N, C-alpha and C positions, 0 to 999 in steps of 0.2 A: 215693148216697142225699144226701149235703148238698147235692148242686147243687140237687136234687128240690125238698127241704124252701126252697131260696133261692127257687124259682122259675124255674129254668133246667134245659132244655130240653138229657137227655141219651139219646145211642148209644153204641153201640159199634160200629156198623160206619160207616169214613171217611167216603165216597161221599154216606151222607145231612147226612153235613157241608156237605159243600163244594153238598148241593143246596138246602141251607138257609140257608146263610152266604154272607157277602160276601168278608168278614176272614175268613181263616183264620192259628190262627197254631200251628206243626207247631215242637212240642218233645219230641222220641226224639233216644233214644241216636244217636249220629251215626250208626251198623252200623247201627242200622235204619231210617234217612230212608230210603235207596234206595228196599226194599219198598214205603214207604207213597206215597211220588211216585211210583213204577211202578203200584200201586191205583189213586191220585185221579186221576194224569194224563189220563185220557180225560174228567173232571168238569169238567177247569181250564178255565174261559172268562173272555172279556175283560173280564167285572166284575170276577173275583176279582181281591184282593189275598192274596198268601201271604207270611206270615210266619216266616223259621226263626230257631227259638233252637238248634239242633244245634249243639254245639262244632265245631269246625274245620270243618266244611263248605259251598266257599266259594260264594258267587252265580256263578259261575263255573259250579259244579257244578250248583247248583243250576237256573240256568235252562237247562244242558244237558239236562235230568231232564225238566223242565215244559214244553210248547209253545212255539214262537217271541213272543214278544209277551207273558208275563207277569209283571204286575207285582208283582215278588220286593222284599222286604227282609231283611236279616240284620241278628238282632238277638241279643245280648248281656247281660243280665242277672245280677245280684246273689243273696243270699240275702236282704240286707234290705227288697232289696222289699217282702215279705210284712209290715214294718212301714211303709209307707208312709216309705223310708228309704235309697231303695236307687241303685245308679249305675249306667246302662242308655245303651250307644252299640249305635248301629244304621248300617248302609249300606244304600242303594239298586242295586239291580241297572240295568239298561240303561229296562227296562218303565215302574219305576214313575218316577213327576214328584213334581213341586212337591206335588200335592195327598196324597197318600200318604204320604208324610216327613211333612210337616204331621200329617195323621188320625193315624198310628202315634204323634208326640211330643203330640200332645193327650192320649190317651188313655192313653198312662203318665207323665204329669206326676204325676198323683195318688201313684206307684208311687215318685217320688224324682224326681231329674238322668233326666234323657235326651238325649242330645249326638249327635247326622250327626255322622258320621267317614269316613274313607278308612277302608275294608276294613281296608289293613293292622294298621289302632290295635287292630285288634277280641282281636286272638292278645293284645296287648298288656296291653289292660285286664282280658284274663280274669287272669294275671298278679296285676295293681297290685287290684282289684276285689277278687278269689278268695282267692286270698293274705295283700294286703294285712294282712286280718283279723286271721291269726294274729300277725303281726309285732305290734302294736298290743296282742293277749295277753301278749305278749311284756315288752311294755313296761311293760303294768299290773302283772303279775309283778314288776319287778323294781322297778317301784315300790313297791308291798306289803313285798316282799322288804327295802327299806332302809329302811322304816320300823320293822318288824321290828326287824330288827337293835340299830335306837336305841330302844325298849323299847315298841313298840307292840303291842297282840296281833293275832294275825295275820289272824279273822276283819274285824277294825275294818278295819285296816289296806290288808287285801284293798274293801272296803267304797266307801273313801274313793280307792283307784287307779281305781276302775272308776266311781266318779262322777267323779270329776276330768278324766277321758276321754271323757266326755258330751260 
């Protein structure tokens, strides 16, 4: 409903998305992706750019499940993208060239940092940017606890520690 209120066209039909789009983002759970790829495969043409955000699904797998020569990119983003402070990395498959990489980077730069990397870095990025937030939280908590031990009220210490890390 929110998409329609914003002027976006919505559908529950994956094939309709392919018919109406050039750039297609696949943001599914990894175990669901093969079924989606099987469904859309007949509709994928040489003009399509397919971007997968499914964790752990390699470019090799994507290229095997899509028509030969499909322009495929693999992307991993993190939650801070929703407030334009994210960190994203992507790799391109053999069918994707400089033009597709530049388009993806241009579109996503408004969501935060976006870097092209070797595919082997994508899993590293997942641990770094996904789990990294938890370590920052632990550090903020330790800062606040130190201030509390020195006599500062807990709420104030937590707010100052959080602001310090921004």
